[in-house]
MDAnalysis code that builds the backbone (N, CA, C; Angstrom):
import MDAnalysis as mda
import numpy as np

u = mda.Universe.empty(168, n_residues=56, atom_resindex=np.repeat(np.arange(56), 3), trajectory=True)
u.add_TopologyAttr("name", ["N", "CA", "C"] * 56)
u.add_TopologyAttr("resid", np.arange(1, 57))
u.add_TopologyAttr("resname", ["MET", "ALA", "THR", "LYS", "LYS", "LYS", "THR", "ALA", "SER", "THR", "PRO", "ALA", "PRO", "VAL", "GLU", "CYS", "GLY", "GLU", "CYS", "HIS", "GLY", "SER", "GLY", "ILE", "VAL", "PRO", "VAL", "THR", "VAL", "ARG", "VAL", "GLY", "ARG", "LYS", "ARG", "ARG", "VAL", "ALA", "GLY", "GLN", "GLN", "ASP", "GLY", "VAL", "CYS", "LEU", "ALA", "CYS", "LEU", "GLY", "THR", "GLY", "GLN", "SER", "GLU", "GLY"])
u.atoms.positions = np.array([
    [62.572, 51.401, 16.171],
    [62.046, 50.201, 16.764],
    [61.166, 50.594, 17.948],
    [60.016, 49.988, 18.029],
    [59.076, 50.308, 19.097],
    [59.483, 49.597, 20.389],
    [59.290, 50.317, 21.497],
    [59.607, 49.703, 22.791],
    [58.325, 49.167, 23.421],
    [58.462, 48.111, 24.186],
    [57.298, 47.532, 24.855],
    [57.024, 48.299, 26.137],
    [55.755, 48.575, 26.373],
    [55.369, 49.233, 27.608],
    [55.132, 48.181, 28.677],
    [55.589, 48.469, 29.869],
    [55.365, 47.557, 30.984],
    [53.999, 47.865, 31.581],
    [53.218, 46.843, 31.753],
    [51.914, 47.020, 32.372],
    [52.011, 46.597, 33.829],
    [51.463, 47.414, 34.668],
    [51.474, 47.122, 36.100],
    [50.394, 46.100, 36.405],
    [50.779, 45.025, 37.046],
    [49.786, 44.020, 37.402],
    [49.082, 44.449, 38.689],
    [47.795, 44.283, 38.720],
    [47.034, 44.663, 39.901],
    [47.117, 43.529, 40.917],
    [47.327, 43.863, 42.183],
    [47.411, 42.815, 43.195],
    [46.041, 42.174, 43.427],
    [46.068, 40.925, 43.829],
    [44.821, 40.216, 44.102],
    [44.137, 40.850, 45.314],
    [42.815, 40.939, 45.314],
    [42.116, 41.523, 46.454],
    [42.339, 40.692, 47.714],
    [42.504, 41.387, 48.824],
    [42.757, 40.741, 50.104],
    [41.466, 40.728, 50.908],
    [41.170, 39.599, 51.523],
    [39.956, 39.468, 52.328],
    [40.037, 40.365, 53.555],
    [38.933, 41.027, 53.877],
    [38.867, 41.919, 55.033],
    [39.013, 41.108, 56.319],
    [39.804, 41.609, 57.252],
    [40.033, 40.908, 58.508],
    [38.906, 41.068, 59.511],
    [38.146, 42.136, 59.399],
    [37.060, 42.385, 60.345],
    [35.854, 41.491, 60.086],
    [35.432, 41.386, 58.827],
    [34.215, 40.640, 58.490],
    [34.522, 39.304, 57.815],
    [35.794, 39.006, 57.584],
    [36.240, 37.761, 56.944],
    [35.643, 37.588, 55.552],
    [35.509, 38.691, 54.829],
    [35.083, 38.651, 53.440],
    [33.588, 38.697, 53.198],
    [32.758, 38.716, 54.243],
    [31.310, 38.716, 54.037],
    [30.743, 40.122, 53.872],
    [31.393, 41.132, 54.445],
    [30.890, 42.503, 54.372],
    [29.883, 42.830, 55.452],
    [29.550, 41.847, 56.288],
    [28.548, 42.032, 57.335],
    [29.153, 41.655, 58.683],
    [28.907, 42.494, 59.694],
    [29.381, 42.233, 61.052],
    [28.203, 42.302, 62.020],
    [28.261, 41.560, 63.138],
    [27.182, 41.652, 64.120],
    [27.281, 42.952, 64.915],
    [26.144, 43.590, 65.149],
    [26.073, 44.834, 65.904],
    [25.157, 44.602, 67.108],
    [25.632, 44.941, 68.299],
    [24.851, 44.748, 69.506],
    [23.746, 45.796, 69.595],
    [22.525, 45.355, 69.900],
    [21.384, 46.250, 70.050],
    [21.148, 46.460, 71.540],
    [21.113, 47.720, 71.979],
    [20.889, 48.057, 73.379],
    [19.602, 48.856, 73.507],
    [18.833, 48.568, 74.558],
    [17.551, 49.247, 74.759],
    [17.423, 49.716, 76.196],
    [16.535, 50.668, 76.407],
    [16.209, 51.133, 77.752],
    [17.163, 52.173, 78.294],
    [16.804, 52.695, 79.459],
    [17.628, 53.722, 80.086],
    [18.943, 53.167, 80.594],
    [18.941, 51.911, 81.020],
    [20.173, 51.293, 81.519],
    [20.984, 50.645, 80.406],
    [20.494, 50.774, 79.170],
    [21.192, 50.292, 77.977],
    [21.518, 48.808, 78.066],
    [20.506, 48.001, 78.440],
    [20.728, 46.564, 78.525],
    [20.773, 45.969, 77.115],
    [21.473, 44.864, 76.980],
    [21.640, 44.220, 75.681],
    [20.370, 43.446, 75.342],
    [19.800, 43.718, 74.178],
    [18.577, 43.057, 73.745],
    [18.851, 42.012, 72.665],
    [20.006, 42.038, 72.052],
    [20.330, 41.077, 70.999],
    [21.335, 41.646, 70.026],
    [21.393, 41.038, 68.843],
    [22.308, 41.497, 67.807],
    [21.580, 41.557, 66.469],
    [22.082, 42.402, 65.601],
    [21.571, 42.478, 64.240],
    [22.752, 42.622, 63.293],
    [22.526, 42.409, 62.014],
    [23.592, 42.529, 61.025],
    [23.823, 43.994, 60.687],
    [25.097, 44.344, 60.503],
    [25.463, 45.695, 60.111],
    [26.557, 45.660, 59.065],
    [26.749, 46.752, 58.355],
    [27.778, 46.859, 57.323],
    [29.139, 47.021, 57.992],
    [30.115, 46.297, 57.486],
    [31.477, 46.390, 57.998],
    [32.049, 47.765, 57.646],
    [32.525, 48.498, 58.639],
    [33.059, 49.831, 58.383],
    [34.509, 49.810, 57.902],
    [35.185, 48.690, 58.077],
    [36.561, 48.582, 57.605],
    [36.627, 48.482, 56.088],
    [35.679, 47.753, 55.486],
    [35.700, 47.567, 54.030],
    [34.470, 48.155, 53.353],
    [33.564, 48.739, 54.127],
    [32.322, 49.345, 53.639],
    [31.447, 48.347, 52.879],
    [31.448, 47.104, 53.355],
    [30.566, 46.094, 52.809],
    [31.063, 45.357, 51.591],
    [32.265, 45.646, 51.110],
    [32.758, 44.983, 49.912],
    [33.384, 43.632, 50.215],
    [33.894, 43.444, 51.433],
    [34.549, 42.188, 51.795],
    [36.024, 42.148, 51.445],
    [36.537, 43.224, 50.863],
    [37.943, 43.266, 50.458],
    [38.621, 44.446, 51.128],
    [39.769, 44.189, 51.744],
    [40.522, 45.294, 52.334],
    [41.381, 45.930, 51.265],
    [41.785, 47.157, 51.497],
    [42.533, 47.889, 50.479],
    [44.029, 47.678, 50.560],
    [44.490, 47.127, 51.620],
    [45.939, 47.015, 51.667],
    [46.439, 46.033, 52.569],
])
């Protein structure tokens, strides 16, 4: 008699806490010798590497 193999269910992806699932975070732009703040630009989230899903 054949036995049934158990298949491991994959957990649902969890939203990244740093970027809230968008994969993009604001990065402060600094200019000049005194490093004054000039504004912000979009950057890739380093916690999830732009995927929007955390690993654990």
